[in-house]
N, C-alpha and C positions, 0 to 999 in steps of 0.2 A: 670185500663186499660187506655192506652195512646190513646187519640183521635186526630183527624185531627188538632184541634186548638192547642193542645200541640205540635204536630209535627211542625206546622208552627212557633210557638214561639221558639222552640228549634233551628230550622233552622235560624231564625232571630238572635237569640243570638249568634249562631256560626259565622254568617257573620259579626256581629258587632265586635266580638272578633277578627276575621281576620283583619278587618279594624284597630283595636287597635294594632295588631301585626305588620302590615305594617308600621304604624306610629312609633311604638317603634323601629323598625329596622332602618328606615331612621334617626330617632332622635338620636339613639346611634351612628350611623356613623358620624352625624354632630357634636355631642359633642366630640366624640373621636378625630376627626380631628381638633377640635377647630375652625371649620369654622363657626359654629353657633354663637359663642361668646355669647354676651348678648341678641341676637335676638331670638333664639329658640334652644331647645336642646332635651334631652331625655324625658322630661316631656311634653313639648309643642307639639311635633310632634304626639304622640299618641292621644292628644286631637284634633288635626287637622283631623286625620283619623276618630275618633268617630263623630266629627261634620258632616263630609260629609256623613257618613253612616246613622246617625239618620235623617238628613234632607231628604235624598233620600228615606228612609223607610217610613216616616210619612208625609212629605211635599214635594213630588217630584217636584211639579210645582214651589216651592219657591227656588229650588236649585240655579238658576242663581242669584236671589236677595240675597240669603244668601252668595254666593261666593263674590258678589260685596261688601256686608256689611263687610265681613271679610277682603277684600282687603284694606279697608280704615285704620283700625288699624295696619295692617301689613305694609302698606306704611309708616305710622307714625313711627312705630318701626324701620323700615329699615332706615328712615332718621336719627333717633337717633343713630343707629349703625354707620352710616357714620360719624356723628359728633364726636362720642366718640372714635371709633376705626380707623377712616380714611380708612375704607374698603368699596369699592364701588361694590364689587362682587355681582352679582345677583343670584348666584347658590342656596343659602339657601332660599331666597325668592321664587324662582321658585319651589324648592323642597317642600316648604310649601303648595303652591297652588296645586301642583300636588298630594300631599298626601291627600288633601281634596277630589279631584276628584277620587282618587283611593278608598278612603273610601266610596264614593257614589257608585262606581262601585260594591262594595261587596254586597250591598243590592239592587242593580238594578235587578240582575238576577243571575242564577247559572253560566252562561257563563261569566258574568261580574266578579263574584268572582274569577274564575280561571284566567281571564285576569289580574285582579288586583294583584293577587299573583305573576304572571309572571313578570308583569311590575314593581312591587315593588322590586322584586329581581334584575332586570336589573338596575333600578335606583340606588339601593344601591351599586351595583358593579361599576357603572359608577361614582358615587360620591367618592367611596373609591380608584378609580384608577387615581386620579388627577395627581400624579407625573408621573405615567406610560404614561398617555395620553399626558401630556405636554412634556415628554421626546421624545415620538414618533413624535409629531409635530415638535419638535426642530431638529430632524434628517432629516426632509423632506426639500429639498432645494426649492428655489423659483419656478423653472421650474416645478417640480413635483406638488407643491401646485396649481399652475395655471392650470396645466393639469387636476388635480382632480376636481377643481371648475368648469371648462368648462364641464367636463363629467357629473357631478352631475346636473348642470343646464340643460343640454340637456336632461337628463333622466327625470327630474321633469317637464320640459316644453313640450318635444316632446311626451312622453308616453301617457299622457291623450288626446293629440290632434289627435293621430293616430286612424283611424277608426278600431273598433273592429268587423270586419266582413270580409268575403272572398270577394276579389275584382276581377272581371273578367279582369280588365286591368292589374292585376298582376298575371294572370293565376291561380286565386283561392287562392292566399296567403292572410293570415290575417296579415296586417302590425303591428298591436299592439302585436300580439303573437310573431312575429319574433323579434321585438325590446325587448319584455319582456325576451326572451331567451338570447338576448345579455346582458341585464342588469344582469340576473341571473348568467351567466357564468363569466362575468367580476367581479361581486360582490364576487363570490366564490374565484376567483383568488386574489381579493384585501384582503380578510380576511387572506389568507396565507401570502400575501405581508406585510400587517400590522403587523402580528405576527413576521415575520422575522425582521422587523425594530425595534419592541419593544425589542426582544431578543438581537438584535445587534450582536456585535462581540463576545459575550459570547457563541453563539450557536456552537455546535459541528458539525462534518461532517455529522452525521446521520440526524440531524435537518436541515442542509443545503439541503440535498437531499430531505427530506420530504416536507419542505416548498417550495423549488424550484420546486418540481414536481407538487405541487398544483397550483403554479402561472403559470409555463410553463416548462414542462419537456423537451421540445425541446431547449428552451433557456438555461436551466441548462446543458444539454448535450453539447451544443456548448461552454459554458463557461468552463466546465471541460476539454473538448478537447483542448481548447486554453491554459488552465493552464498547462496541461500535456506536451504540446509542449514547453512552456516557461521553465518549470522545470521538465524534464523527470523523475527524481526519485520519483515524486509525482504520478506516473501513477496508483499505487495501490489505493491510497486514492481517486483519481479522478474517477477511475472505480467504486469504492464503491458508491460515490455520484451519478454517472450516472445511475447505476442499481437501486438505491433507488428511484431516481426521475422518472425513467421510470415505476417502479413498482407502485408508488403512482397514476399513471394514471388510474389503474384499480379500486381502491376504489373511486376515484373521479368520474368515470363513474357510479358507483353504487349510489353515492349521487345524481347525475343528474337523474338517472332512478327513484329513490325513490321520487323525487320531481315532475317529469313530469308524470310518470305512475307507481304508487306503485304496481299495479297488475303484472307488468313485473318483479319486483324485485326477486320473488322466482325462476324464470327461469334463471336470469342472475347471481345470487349470487354464484352459484356453479362454473361455469367456471371462472368467474372473480375472485372469492375468491381463487380458486386453483392457478390461475396465480399470485395472490398477495402473497400467501404463498410461492410459488416456487421462486418468485423474492426476497422475504425477506431472504429465505435460501441461495440463490445464493449470495446476498449482504453480508450475514454473513460470508460465506466462503471466499469471497474476502477480507473482513476486517480482518479476522483471519490470512490470509496469508500475509497481508501487514506488512511490517517491520517498517513503519514510523507512527508517531502519529500526524503529522501535521494537522492543521485545514485549510480548504479551503473555500473560499467565492465565491458563484455563483453571477455573474453579472445579477441580476434580476431587471427589470425596473417596475415602477408603472403601473399596468394594467389599471388604470383609465385614458386612453388616447383615444381620439375620433377616430383617424384614424384607429388603430387596431380594435376598436369596430365596426366601420362601415364595415371594411373588413370582420370581422367574421359574421356580419349580412348578408352580401352579400353571403358569402360562405354557411351559413346555409340555406338561401332562395333557392339557387341553388341546394344544396344537397337535400333539401326537395322536390323540384319539380322533379328533376332527379330520385330520389328514388321511388317516387309515379308513375312516368311514366314507369320506368324500371320494376316495379312490374306489371303494367297493360300489358306491351308488352311481357316481358320475364319471368314473375313469380319470384320465389325465386332466380333463378340464376341471374337475372338482379339486384335484391337487393344486392346480395353478391358481384357482380362485382362493383357496385356503392360504397358499403361499403369499399372495398379494395382500390379503387382509392381515395375516400374521406379520408380514414384513413391515407393515405400517407401524407396528408396536416394537418388534424385536426381530432382528435377523438371526441371532444365535439359535432361537427356538426352532425356527423353520429349517435352518441348516442342519442342526442335530437330528431333527425329526426325519427329514427326507434322507439323510445319510443312513440313519438307522433302518428305515423302511427298505431302502435299496440293498442294504447289507442282508436283511432278512428275506430278500427276494419278493417283497410285497409289491414293489414298483420297479420298472426298468431304470437303469442308471441314467438314460437320456431324459426321462421324465423327472427324476430327482434333480439333475443338473439344471434343467429348465426352470423347475420350481424354485431352486435356490437363487438363480439369477433374477427371477421375477420378484422374489422377496427382497433381494438387494436393491433392485430398481425402486420398489415401493418405499423402502427406507431412505433411499437417496432423495426421493421426492419430498419426503417428510422434512429432511434437512433444508431443502429449498423453501418449504412453507414456513419453517421456524425462522429462517433468515428474514423473510418478509414480515412475519408477524411480530417478531421481537427486535429486529434490527432496523437499520435505516434503509431508505430506498436504494441508495448506492450499493449497500451491502447485498440487498436482495437481487439487484440486477447482476452483479458480478457472480454471486453464488449460483444464480440461475444459469448464467452462461457456462460456468465451469462444470457444474454438476449436470447440467442439461446435456452436454456433449457426452458425459460418461453414461447417462441414462440411454441416450440414443444408441451408443455402442452396445449396451446390454440388450436393447430391443432388437437390434440387428441380429444378434446371436440367437435370441429367442425365436425370431421369425425364420431362421435358417432351417 
């Protein structure tokens, strides 16, 4: 019969084995990439993981001392690596120390074990993506690099300093929450932007629309309209990218809802999912009817820029205040009117706002869902208007047909 002591021993053995596995994973990557050289490889890194796990399991108070004690021979070995191989890179040394800490996490707690597995996987991917990351950095020009650094510095410095409470001077707004939403939306856009730069010119028109839609569906629409004006025979391909970019707006909204208010997701997934499927089918029909196979590039800028981020923060704050007031004064109809007007400018702001209000219990989830769909419809209609205003007549007609069907589907769900 298995007793508690045996259960505890088995759990400890399992966690130590996890630490060994994490070290082996990182060590194999280091040896395969030949980055470890004579410093550390597939045998040494598992030992680092075991070292951290066993120290944390039996001598937790000694972990800082053990880590310092290990740092001394690692530093000596690193110095020898520099002399022998003329390589001053710190990546392998840093990975070694991190592996010790990940090993310690596995025997710290059950949550620590899960976190160590996740972080270990991320570290391995990061290490193995050296060429991809360097290639991405090489494609970023000096202005973009400077803008990104400024934004990241502002996030790191400003976010912790902002008060995390509702302020009467700001009509009850929580400054830290507002800025956190700015960081979240910008970060979501930057992931897509970074992906587009990594893929580069090899990406096709479908990927152009998808990535462009996640960065900025409006910017992608404008870019496609201008391209169709410059080269009219490309109207079919430009329509396809425009419809795809506009359609991506719906799953992007679902991602935002899932992060801010997961309880609202079951209500929103049906209408936004239906609009996504309809948009994808419409884009497929447009692509099938297109007679050209040209690839088009959307002019998408780095979302890590301070001025647009501040502008979004202001828009989000205003929409949050107006939506809450409109609900108090006019009820659901006031929320819907605010959603439509806000959706003309930005879907993210109204999606985050109504998700937050629903999470706080200020509005029912059904009202929040309907408002988000109305905002998405309004923004979709803006794409149609931009196609007519900046593009050609052919582009306008095709975009109207494709996104018009998507809007009708949204209206049907709103009317239900």
